PyMOL Python script that loads the backbone (N, CA, C, O; Angstrom):
from pymol import cmd

cmd.read_pdbstr("""\
ATOM      1  N   MET A   1      -3.856  -2.901 -12.936  1.00  0.00           N
ATOM      2  CA  MET A   1      -2.539  -3.100 -12.593  1.00  0.00           C
ATOM      3  C   MET A   1      -1.743  -4.483 -12.488  1.00  0.00           C
ATOM      4  O   MET A   1      -2.005  -5.614 -12.079  1.00  0.00           O
ATOM      5  N   ILE A   2      -0.744  -3.898 -13.006  1.00  0.00           N
ATOM      6  CA  ILE A   2       0.650  -5.538 -12.839  1.00  0.00           C
ATOM      7  C   ILE A   2       1.117  -4.960 -11.215  1.00  0.00           C
ATOM      8  O   ILE A   2       1.120  -3.785 -10.847  1.00  0.00           O
ATOM      9  N   GLN A   3       1.600  -6.511 -10.186  1.00  0.00           N
ATOM     10  CA  GLN A   3       1.656  -5.737  -8.888  1.00  0.00           C
ATOM     11  C   GLN A   3       2.924  -7.146  -8.808  1.00  0.00           C
ATOM     12  O   GLN A   3       2.644  -8.283  -8.428  1.00  0.00           O
ATOM     13  N   ARG A   4       4.012  -6.782  -9.171  1.00  0.00           N
ATOM     14  CA  ARG A   4       5.087  -7.188  -8.809  1.00  0.00           C
ATOM     15  C   ARG A   4       5.600  -7.629  -7.149  1.00  0.00           C
ATOM     16  O   ARG A   4       5.172  -6.790  -6.356  1.00  0.00           O
ATOM     17  N   ARG A   5       6.282  -8.568  -6.571  1.00  0.00           N
ATOM     18  CA  ARG A   5       6.493  -8.880  -5.540  1.00  0.00           C
ATOM     19  C   ARG A   5       8.385  -8.985  -5.136  1.00  0.00           C
ATOM     20  O   ARG A   5       8.976  -9.252  -6.182  1.00  0.00           O
ATOM     21  N   MET A   6       9.090  -8.882  -4.278  1.00  0.00           N
ATOM     22  CA  MET A   6       9.766  -9.117  -3.530  1.00  0.00           C
ATOM     23  C   MET A   6       9.740  -9.031  -2.149  1.00  0.00           C
ATOM     24  O   MET A   6       9.180  -8.092  -1.583  1.00  0.00           O
ATOM     25  N   THR A   7      10.536 -10.319  -1.297  1.00  0.00           N
ATOM     26  CA  THR A   7      10.443 -10.618  -0.480  1.00  0.00           C
ATOM     27  C   THR A   7      12.194 -10.359  -0.213  1.00  0.00           C
ATOM     28  O   THR A   7      12.913 -10.754  -1.131  1.00  0.00           O
ATOM     29  N   LEU A   8      12.920  -9.679   1.067  1.00  0.00           N
ATOM     30  CA  LEU A   8      13.675  -9.339   1.913  1.00  0.00           C
ATOM     31  C   LEU A   8      13.399 -10.335   2.787  1.00  0.00           C
ATOM     32  O   LEU A   8      12.230 -10.529   3.119  1.00  0.00           O
ATOM     33  N   GLU A   9      14.862 -11.437   3.501  1.00  0.00           N
ATOM     34  CA  GLU A   9      14.969 -12.340   4.424  1.00  0.00           C
ATOM     35  C   GLU A   9      15.820 -11.359   5.514  1.00  0.00           C
ATOM     36  O   GLU A   9      16.801 -10.664   5.249  1.00  0.00           O
ATOM     37  N   HIS A  10      15.273 -11.486   6.564  1.00  0.00           N
ATOM     38  CA  HIS A  10      16.177 -10.734   7.493  1.00  0.00           C
ATOM     39  C   HIS A  10      17.375 -11.339   8.246  1.00  0.00           C
ATOM     40  O   HIS A  10      17.508 -12.561   8.183  1.00  0.00           O
ATOM     41  N   PRO A  11      18.040 -10.796   8.776  1.00  0.00           N
ATOM     42  CA  PRO A  11      18.015  -9.272   8.700  1.00  0.00           C
ATOM     43  C   PRO A  11      18.592  -9.043   7.230  1.00  0.00           C
ATOM     44  O   PRO A  11      19.345  -9.837   6.668  1.00  0.00           O
ATOM     45  N   ILE A  12      18.112  -7.794   6.667  1.00  0.00           N
ATOM     46  CA  ILE A  12      18.039  -6.880   5.472  1.00  0.00           C
ATOM     47  C   ILE A  12      19.663  -6.388   5.899  1.00  0.00           C
ATOM     48  O   ILE A  12      20.275  -6.501   6.961  1.00  0.00           O
ATOM     49  N   GLY A  13      20.059  -5.787   4.551  1.00  0.00           N
ATOM     50  CA  GLY A  13      21.468  -5.305   4.659  1.00  0.00           C
ATOM     51  C   GLY A  13      21.474  -4.460   3.495  1.00  0.00           C
ATOM     52  O   GLY A  13      20.438  -3.989   3.026  1.00  0.00           O
ATOM     53  N   LEU A  14      22.863  -4.215   2.921  1.00  0.00           N
ATOM     54  CA  LEU A  14      23.127  -3.452   2.315  1.00  0.00           C
ATOM     55  C   LEU A  14      22.708  -4.389   0.261  1.00  0.00           C
ATOM     56  O   LEU A  14      22.354  -4.042  -0.865  1.00  0.00           O
ATOM     57  N   HIS A  15      23.031  -5.430   0.902  1.00  0.00           N
ATOM     58  CA  HIS A  15      23.068  -6.310  -0.661  1.00  0.00           C
ATOM     59  C   HIS A  15      21.591  -6.070  -0.446  1.00  0.00           C
ATOM     60  O   HIS A  15      21.142  -5.320  -1.313  1.00  0.00           O
ATOM     61  N   ASP A  16      20.624  -6.504   0.507  1.00  0.00           N
ATOM     62  CA  ASP A  16      19.358  -5.497   0.243  1.00  0.00           C
ATOM     63  C   ASP A  16      18.728  -4.401  -0.548  1.00  0.00           C
ATOM     64  O   ASP A  16      17.822  -4.532  -1.371  1.00  0.00           O
ATOM     65  N   VAL A  17      19.158  -3.617  -0.290  1.00  0.00           N
ATOM     66  CA  VAL A  17      19.148  -2.172  -1.551  1.00  0.00           C
ATOM     67  C   VAL A  17      19.751  -2.386  -2.577  1.00  0.00           C
ATOM     68  O   VAL A  17      19.113  -2.501  -3.623  1.00  0.00           O
ATOM     69  N   ARG A  18      20.553  -2.451  -2.570  1.00  0.00           N
ATOM     70  CA  ARG A  18      21.299  -3.263  -4.060  1.00  0.00           C
ATOM     71  C   ARG A  18      20.223  -4.087  -4.920  1.00  0.00           C
ATOM     72  O   ARG A  18      20.003  -3.595  -6.027  1.00  0.00           O
ATOM     73  N   LYS A  19      19.507  -5.267  -4.600  1.00  0.00           N
ATOM     74  CA  LYS A  19      18.716  -5.950  -4.562  1.00  0.00           C
ATOM     75  C   LYS A  19      17.218  -5.358  -5.421  1.00  0.00           C
ATOM     76  O   LYS A  19      16.480  -5.634  -6.367  1.00  0.00           O
ATOM     77  N   VAL A  20      17.392  -4.479  -4.449  1.00  0.00           N
ATOM     78  CA  VAL A  20      15.521  -3.045  -4.467  1.00  0.00           C
ATOM     79  C   VAL A  20      15.992  -2.459  -5.905  1.00  0.00           C
ATOM     80  O   VAL A  20      15.353  -2.396  -6.955  1.00  0.00           O
ATOM     81  N   VAL A  21      17.663  -1.947  -5.535  1.00  0.00           N
ATOM     82  CA  VAL A  21      18.060  -0.932  -7.148  1.00  0.00           C
ATOM     83  C   VAL A  21      17.818  -1.856  -8.484  1.00  0.00           C
ATOM     84  O   VAL A  21      17.225  -1.319  -9.421  1.00  0.00           O
ATOM     85  N   GLU A  22      18.272  -3.298  -8.626  1.00  0.00           N
ATOM     86  CA  GLU A  22      17.661  -3.998  -9.230  1.00  0.00           C
ATOM     87  C   GLU A  22      16.280  -3.787  -9.660  1.00  0.00           C
ATOM     88  O   GLU A  22      16.003  -3.219 -10.716  1.00  0.00           O
ATOM     89  N   ARG A  23      15.677  -4.107  -9.088  1.00  0.00           N
ATOM     90  CA  ARG A  23      14.523  -4.813  -9.014  1.00  0.00           C
ATOM     91  C   ARG A  23      13.763  -3.817 -10.085  1.00  0.00           C
ATOM     92  O   ARG A  23      13.151  -4.109 -11.112  1.00  0.00           O
ATOM     93  N   ILE A  24      14.109  -2.088  -9.267  1.00  0.00           N
ATOM     94  CA  ILE A  24      12.907  -1.451  -9.945  1.00  0.00           C
ATOM     95  C   ILE A  24      13.422  -1.226 -11.183  1.00  0.00           C
ATOM     96  O   ILE A  24      12.703  -0.566 -11.934  1.00  0.00           O
ATOM     97  N   LYS A  25      14.814  -1.715 -11.735  1.00  0.00           N
ATOM     98  CA  LYS A  25      14.642  -0.983 -13.487  1.00  0.00           C
ATOM     99  C   LYS A  25      13.380  -1.912 -14.192  1.00  0.00           C
ATOM    100  O   LYS A  25      13.046  -1.620 -15.340  1.00  0.00           O
ATOM    101  N   ASP A  26      12.822  -2.819 -13.620  1.00  0.00           N
ATOM    102  CA  ASP A  26      12.336  -4.028 -14.111  1.00  0.00           C
ATOM    103  C   ASP A  26      10.399  -2.824 -14.329  1.00  0.00           C
ATOM    104  O   ASP A  26       9.682  -2.673 -15.319  1.00  0.00           O
ATOM    105  N   ILE A  27      10.301  -2.399 -13.221  1.00  0.00           N
ATOM    106  CA  ILE A  27       9.439  -1.982 -13.111  1.00  0.00           C
ATOM    107  C   ILE A  27       8.966  -0.556 -14.154  1.00  0.00           C
ATOM    108  O   ILE A  27       9.696   0.404 -14.400  1.00  0.00           O
ATOM    109  N   GLY A  28       7.578  -0.760 -14.637  1.00  0.00           N
ATOM    110  CA  GLY A  28       6.941  -0.337 -15.884  1.00  0.00           C
ATOM    111  C   GLY A  28       6.185   0.621 -15.234  1.00  0.00           C
ATOM    112  O   GLY A  28       5.914   0.445 -14.046  1.00  0.00           O
ATOM    113  N   GLN A  29       5.665   1.952 -16.025  1.00  0.00           N
ATOM    114  CA  GLN A  29       4.570   2.830 -15.950  1.00  0.00           C
ATOM    115  C   GLN A  29       3.227   1.856 -15.390  1.00  0.00           C
ATOM    116  O   GLN A  29       3.058   0.777 -15.959  1.00  0.00           O
ATOM    117  N   GLY A  30       2.267   2.265 -14.251  1.00  0.00           N
ATOM    118  CA  GLY A  30       1.475   1.366 -14.032  1.00  0.00           C
ATOM    119  C   GLY A  30       1.512   0.144 -13.210  1.00  0.00           C
ATOM    120  O   GLY A  30       0.626  -0.367 -12.525  1.00  0.00           O
ATOM    121  N   GLU A  31       2.603  -0.176 -13.406  1.00  0.00           N
ATOM    122  CA  GLU A  31       3.200  -1.131 -11.888  1.00  0.00           C
ATOM    123  C   GLU A  31       3.611  -0.616 -10.477  1.00  0.00           C
ATOM    124  O   GLU A  31       4.077   0.456 -10.090  1.00  0.00           O
ATOM    125  N   GLU A  32       3.304  -1.649  -9.919  1.00  0.00           N
ATOM    126  CA  GLU A  32       3.085  -1.500  -9.130  1.00  0.00           C
ATOM    127  C   GLU A  32       4.698  -2.558  -8.178  1.00  0.00           C
ATOM    128  O   GLU A  32       4.710  -3.720  -8.583  1.00  0.00           O
ATOM    129  N   LEU A  33       5.689  -2.304  -7.271  1.00  0.00           N
ATOM    130  CA  LEU A  33       6.041  -3.096  -6.673  1.00  0.00           C
ATOM    131  C   LEU A  33       5.817  -3.383  -5.349  1.00  0.00           C
ATOM    132  O   LEU A  33       5.627  -2.410  -4.619  1.00  0.00           O
ATOM    133  N   VAL A  34       5.787  -4.754  -4.737  1.00  0.00           N
ATOM    134  CA  VAL A  34       5.285  -5.176  -3.260  1.00  0.00           C
ATOM    135  C   VAL A  34       6.470  -5.209  -2.608  1.00  0.00           C
ATOM    136  O   VAL A  34       7.138  -5.803  -3.455  1.00  0.00           O
ATOM    137  N   ILE A  35       7.198  -5.001  -1.727  1.00  0.00           N
ATOM    138  CA  ILE A  35       8.481  -5.488  -1.059  1.00  0.00           C
ATOM    139  C   ILE A  35       8.437  -5.842   0.692  1.00  0.00           C
ATOM    140  O   ILE A  35       8.839  -5.188   1.654  1.00  0.00           O
ATOM    141  N   GLN A  36       7.856  -6.990   0.603  1.00  0.00           N
ATOM    142  CA  GLN A  36       7.929  -8.297   2.198  1.00  0.00           C
ATOM    143  C   GLN A  36       9.132  -8.211   3.019  1.00  0.00           C
ATOM    144  O   GLN A  36      10.035  -8.775   2.402  1.00  0.00           O
ATOM    145  N   MET A  37       9.442  -7.871   3.857  1.00  0.00           N
ATOM    146  CA  MET A  37      10.013  -7.250   4.947  1.00  0.00           C
ATOM    147  C   MET A  37       9.554  -7.987   6.463  1.00  0.00           C
ATOM    148  O   MET A  37       8.435  -7.651   6.849  1.00  0.00           O
ATOM    149  N   SER A  38      10.231  -8.854   7.258  1.00  0.00           N
ATOM    150  CA  SER A  38      10.058  -9.248   8.495  1.00  0.00           C
ATOM    151  C   SER A  38       9.921  -7.553   8.936  1.00  0.00           C
ATOM    152  O   SER A  38      10.443  -6.614   8.334  1.00  0.00           O
ATOM    153  N   ASN A  39       8.846  -7.466  10.472  1.00  0.00           N
ATOM    154  CA  ASN A  39       8.674  -6.339  10.644  1.00  0.00           C
ATOM    155  C   ASN A  39      10.278  -6.152  11.464  1.00  0.00           C
ATOM    156  O   ASN A  39      10.800  -5.038  11.422  1.00  0.00           O
ATOM    157  N   LEU A  40      10.751  -6.910  11.945  1.00  0.00           N
ATOM    158  CA  LEU A  40      11.670  -6.580  12.570  1.00  0.00           C
ATOM    159  C   LEU A  40      12.847  -5.588  11.933  1.00  0.00           C
ATOM    160  O   LEU A  40      13.636  -4.964  12.642  1.00  0.00           O
ATOM    161  N   ASP A  41      12.834  -5.545  10.476  1.00  0.00           N
ATOM    162  CA  ASP A  41      13.461  -4.768  10.068  1.00  0.00           C
ATOM    163  C   ASP A  41      13.130  -3.499   9.588  1.00  0.00           C
ATOM    164  O   ASP A  41      13.913  -2.773   8.976  1.00  0.00           O
ATOM    165  N   SER A  42      11.983  -3.232   9.860  1.00  0.00           N
ATOM    166  CA  SER A  42      11.154  -1.749   9.857  1.00  0.00           C
ATOM    167  C   SER A  42      12.332  -0.842   9.846  1.00  0.00           C
ATOM    168  O   SER A  42      12.936  -0.379   8.878  1.00  0.00           O
ATOM    169  N   PHE A  43      12.541  -0.679  11.161  1.00  0.00           N
ATOM    170  CA  PHE A  43      13.912   0.744  11.586  1.00  0.00           C
ATOM    171  C   PHE A  43      14.501   0.568  10.415  1.00  0.00           C
ATOM    172  O   PHE A  43      14.607   1.668   9.873  1.00  0.00           O
ATOM    173  N   ARG A  44      15.166  -0.732   9.416  1.00  0.00           N
ATOM    174  CA  ARG A  44      16.393  -0.708   8.599  1.00  0.00           C
ATOM    175  C   ARG A  44      16.471  -0.057   7.019  1.00  0.00           C
ATOM    176  O   ARG A  44      17.431   0.150   6.276  1.00  0.00           O
ATOM    177  N   ALA A  45      14.591   0.230   6.817  1.00  0.00           N
ATOM    178  CA  ALA A  45      13.830   0.371   5.316  1.00  0.00           C
ATOM    179  C   ALA A  45      14.607   1.885   4.743  1.00  0.00           C
ATOM    180  O   ALA A  45      14.582   2.465   3.657  1.00  0.00           O
ATOM    181  N   GLU A  46      15.149   2.115   5.793  1.00  0.00           N
ATOM    182  CA  GLU A  46      15.453   3.791   5.026  1.00  0.00           C
ATOM    183  C   GLU A  46      16.017   3.919   4.257  1.00  0.00           C
ATOM    184  O   GLU A  46      15.776   4.933   3.603  1.00  0.00           O
ATOM    185  N   GLY A  47      17.099   3.060   3.800  1.00  0.00           N
ATOM    186  CA  GLY A  47      17.903   2.799   2.759  1.00  0.00           C
ATOM    187  C   GLY A  47      16.947   2.670   1.124  1.00  0.00           C
ATOM    188  O   GLY A  47      17.083   3.453   0.183  1.00  0.00           O
ATOM    189  N   ILE A  48      16.138   1.639   1.158  1.00  0.00           N
ATOM    190  CA  ILE A  48      15.229   1.253   0.190  1.00  0.00           C
ATOM    191  C   ILE A  48      14.630   2.696   0.206  1.00  0.00           C
ATOM    192  O   ILE A  48      14.812   3.383  -0.799  1.00  0.00           O
ATOM    193  N   PHE A  49      13.822   3.297   1.422  1.00  0.00           N
ATOM    194  CA  PHE A  49      13.060   5.139   1.034  1.00  0.00           C
ATOM    195  C   PHE A  49      13.754   5.257   0.188  1.00  0.00           C
ATOM    196  O   PHE A  49      13.424   4.844  -0.923  1.00  0.00           O
ATOM    197  N   ASN A  50      15.457   6.107   0.488  1.00  0.00           N
ATOM    198  CA  ASN A  50      15.169   6.582   0.070  1.00  0.00           C
ATOM    199  C   ASN A  50      16.424   6.307  -1.653  1.00  0.00           C
ATOM    200  O   ASN A  50      17.273   7.048  -2.148  1.00  0.00           O
ATOM    201  N   ILE A  51      16.007   5.158  -1.979  1.00  0.00           N
ATOM    202  CA  ILE A  51      16.114   5.107  -2.823  1.00  0.00           C
ATOM    203  C   ILE A  51      15.173   5.271  -4.190  1.00  0.00           C
ATOM    204  O   ILE A  51      15.495   5.592  -5.334  1.00  0.00           O
ATOM    205  N   LEU A  52      13.492   4.816  -3.436  1.00  0.00           N
ATOM    206  CA  LEU A  52      12.322   5.142  -4.397  1.00  0.00           C
ATOM    207  C   LEU A  52      12.343   6.316  -4.233  1.00  0.00           C
ATOM    208  O   LEU A  52      12.192   6.788  -5.360  1.00  0.00           O
ATOM    209  N   ASP A  53      12.487   7.545  -3.145  1.00  0.00           N
ATOM    210  CA  ASP A  53      12.376   8.506  -3.314  1.00  0.00           C
ATOM    211  C   ASP A  53      13.478   9.503  -4.755  1.00  0.00           C
ATOM    212  O   ASP A  53      13.313  10.401  -5.580  1.00  0.00           O
ATOM    213  N   ARG A  54      14.722   8.435  -4.203  1.00  0.00           N
ATOM    214  CA  ARG A  54      15.816   9.238  -5.733  1.00  0.00           C
ATOM    215  C   ARG A  54      15.050   9.591  -7.284  1.00  0.00           C
ATOM    216  O   ARG A  54      14.915  10.692  -7.818  1.00  0.00           O
ATOM    217  N   GLU A  55      14.439   7.687  -7.974  1.00  0.00           N
ATOM    218  CA  GLU A  55      14.038   7.108  -8.401  1.00  0.00           C
ATOM    219  C   GLU A  55      12.740   7.664  -8.911  1.00  0.00           C
ATOM    220  O   GLU A  55      12.308   7.381 -10.028  1.00  0.00           O
ATOM    221  N   ASN A  56      12.087   8.513  -8.013  1.00  0.00           N
ATOM    222  CA  ASN A  56      10.027   9.567  -8.550  1.00  0.00           C
ATOM    223  C   ASN A  56       9.979   8.208  -8.267  1.00  0.00           C
ATOM    224  O   ASN A  56      10.035   7.577  -9.322  1.00  0.00           O
ATOM    225  N   TYR A  57       9.870   7.205  -6.909  1.00  0.00           N
ATOM    226  CA  TYR A  57       8.365   6.132  -6.499  1.00  0.00           C
ATOM    227  C   TYR A  57       7.900   7.253  -5.617  1.00  0.00           C
ATOM    228  O   TYR A  57       8.419   8.290  -5.203  1.00  0.00           O
ATOM    229  N   GLN A  58       6.294   6.448  -5.426  1.00  0.00           N
ATOM    230  CA  GLN A  58       5.623   6.974  -4.917  1.00  0.00           C
ATOM    231  C   GLN A  58       4.937   5.955  -4.036  1.00  0.00           C
ATOM    232  O   GLN A  58       4.018   5.200  -4.352  1.00  0.00           O
ATOM    233  N   TRP A  59       5.639   6.091  -2.708  1.00  0.00           N
ATOM    234  CA  TRP A  59       5.300   4.585  -2.016  1.00  0.00           C
ATOM    235  C   TRP A  59       4.753   4.736  -0.509  1.00  0.00           C
ATOM    236  O   TRP A  59       4.670   5.750   0.183  1.00  0.00           O
ATOM    237  N   THR A  60       4.374   3.275  -0.196  1.00  0.00           N
ATOM    238  CA  THR A  60       3.552   3.212   1.558  1.00  0.00           C
ATOM    239  C   THR A  60       4.236   2.113   2.295  1.00  0.00           C
ATOM    240  O   THR A  60       4.583   1.030   1.822  1.00  0.00           O
ATOM    241  N   ALA A  61       4.336   2.402   3.129  1.00  0.00           N
ATOM    242  CA  ALA A  61       4.455   1.455   3.851  1.00  0.00           C
ATOM    243  C   ALA A  61       3.805   1.178   5.263  1.00  0.00           C
ATOM    244  O   ALA A  61       3.454   1.998   6.111  1.00  0.00           O
ATOM    245  N   LYS A  62       3.728  -0.450   5.287  1.00  0.00           N
ATOM    246  CA  LYS A  62       2.519  -0.670   6.443  1.00  0.00           C
ATOM    247  C   LYS A  62       2.646  -2.487   6.946  1.00  0.00           C
ATOM    248  O   LYS A  62       3.068  -3.378   6.209  1.00  0.00           O
ATOM    249  N   GLY A  63       2.298  -2.613   7.958  1.00  0.00           N
ATOM    250  CA  GLY A  63       2.314  -3.964   8.640  1.00  0.00           C
ATOM    251  C   GLY A  63       1.304  -4.986   8.035  1.00  0.00           C
ATOM    252  O   GLY A  63       0.190  -4.707   7.591  1.00  0.00           O
ATOM    253  N   GLY A  64       1.847  -6.142   8.091  1.00  0.00           N
ATOM    254  CA  GLY A  64       1.090  -7.155   8.033  1.00  0.00           C
ATOM    255  C   GLY A  64      -0.465  -7.608   8.928  1.00  0.00           C
ATOM    256  O   GLY A  64      -0.459  -7.293  10.118  1.00  0.00           O
ATOM    257  N   HIS A  65      -1.444  -8.146   8.523  1.00  0.00           N
ATOM    258  CA  HIS A  65      -2.370  -8.377   9.373  1.00  0.00           C
ATOM    259  C   HIS A  65      -1.667  -9.831  10.777  1.00  0.00           C
ATOM    260  O   HIS A  65      -2.178 -10.336  11.777  1.00  0.00           O
ATOM    261  N   ASP A  66      -0.835  -9.933  10.345  1.00  0.00           N
ATOM    262  CA  ASP A  66      -0.070 -11.061  11.470  1.00  0.00           C
ATOM    263  C   ASP A  66       0.449 -10.467  12.265  1.00  0.00           C
ATOM    264  O   ASP A  66       0.198 -10.902  13.389  1.00  0.00           O
ATOM    265  N   GLY A  67       1.474  -9.137  12.234  1.00  0.00           N
ATOM    266  CA  GLY A  67       2.081  -8.515  12.780  1.00  0.00           C
ATOM    267  C   GLY A  67       3.448  -9.477  12.622  1.00  0.00           C
ATOM    268  O   GLY A  67       3.801  -9.927  13.712  1.00  0.00           O
ATOM    269  N   ASN A  68       4.024  -9.757  11.852  1.00  0.00           N
ATOM    270  CA  ASN A  68       5.041 -10.645  12.084  1.00  0.00           C
ATOM    271  C   ASN A  68       5.877  -9.949  10.415  1.00  0.00           C
ATOM    272  O   ASN A  68       7.072 -10.230  10.321  1.00  0.00           O
ATOM    273  N   ASP A  69       5.277  -9.136   9.254  1.00  0.00           N
ATOM    274  CA  ASP A  69       5.867  -9.096   8.070  1.00  0.00           C
ATOM    275  C   ASP A  69       5.340  -7.423   8.271  1.00  0.00           C
ATOM    276  O   ASP A  69       4.528  -6.924   9.050  1.00  0.00           O
ATOM    277  N   TYR A  70       6.096  -6.904   7.322  1.00  0.00           N
ATOM    278  CA  TYR A  70       6.085  -5.099   6.655  1.00  0.00           C
ATOM    279  C   TYR A  70       6.108  -5.131   5.502  1.00  0.00           C
ATOM    280  O   TYR A  70       6.821  -5.878   4.832  1.00  0.00           O
ATOM    281  N   TYR A  71       4.997  -3.980   4.915  1.00  0.00           N
ATOM    282  CA  TYR A  71       5.347  -3.957   3.170  1.00  0.00           C
ATOM    283  C   TYR A  71       5.586  -2.676   2.700  1.00  0.00           C
ATOM    284  O   TYR A  71       5.273  -1.787   3.492  1.00  0.00           O
ATOM    285  N   ILE A  72       6.033  -2.341   1.680  1.00  0.00           N
ATOM    286  CA  ILE A  72       6.797  -1.272   1.346  1.00  0.00           C
ATOM    287  C   ILE A  72       6.095  -1.706  -0.066  1.00  0.00           C
ATOM    288  O   ILE A  72       6.290  -2.754  -0.683  1.00  0.00           O
ATOM    289  N   VAL A  73       5.065  -0.424  -0.480  1.00  0.00           N
ATOM    290  CA  VAL A  73       4.064  -0.639  -2.036  1.00  0.00           C
ATOM    291  C   VAL A  73       4.982   0.768  -2.698  1.00  0.00           C
ATOM    292  O   VAL A  73       5.355   1.811  -2.160  1.00  0.00           O
ATOM    293  N   ALA A  74       5.094   0.368  -3.758  1.00  0.00           N
ATOM    294  CA  ALA A  74       5.621   1.149  -4.310  1.00  0.00           C
ATOM    295  C   ALA A  74       5.218   1.756  -6.228  1.00  0.00           C
ATOM    296  O   ALA A  74       4.806   0.948  -7.061  1.00  0.00           O
ATOM    297  N   ARG A  75       5.364   2.665  -6.429  1.00  0.00           N
ATOM    298  CA  ARG A  75       4.571   2.695  -7.622  1.00  0.00           C
ATOM    299  C   ARG A  75       4.815   3.876  -8.555  1.00  0.00           C
ATOM    300  O   ARG A  75       3.975   4.725  -8.255  1.00  0.00           O
ATOM    301  N   LYS A  76       5.589   4.318  -9.557  1.00  0.00           N
ATOM    302  CA  LYS A  76       6.242   5.765 -10.543  1.00  0.00           C
ATOM    303  C   LYS A  76       5.492   6.360 -10.027  1.00  0.00           C
ATOM    304  O   LYS A  76       4.425   6.008  -9.524  1.00  0.00           O
ATOM    305  N   LYS A  77       6.165   7.749 -10.118  1.00  0.00           N
ATOM    306  CA  LYS A  77       4.909   9.077  -9.846  1.00  0.00           C
ATOM    307  C   LYS A  77       4.286   9.182 -11.499  1.00  0.00           C
ATOM    308  O   LYS A  77       3.392   9.983 -11.772  1.00  0.00           O
TER     309      LYS A  77
END
""", "prot")
cmd.dss("prot")
cmd.show_as("cartoon", "prot")
cmd.util.cbc("prot")
cmd.orient("prot")
C-alpha cells in the first residue's frame, strides 16, 4: 500500500482544510493519506473529517506516541 503524508502546521485553519481537499484529489484506490498535525489542533479537525466523509473516505484519528502529534489516517472506501 502506498502511503502519502502531509503535515499541517499549528494553528490549523480553513486554508488547511483547502489543502486537504486538494491533496485527496491525488489519492488513488489502495493508497492511504496520513495527515499529521499538532495535538493542540485535534479539536479543530472537524472540517477535515467532514471533507473525508463527504468524499467517501474511511478514516481514523489517533495521538502520537510522544503526545505532541495527532494523526488522521484516511483511505478510499
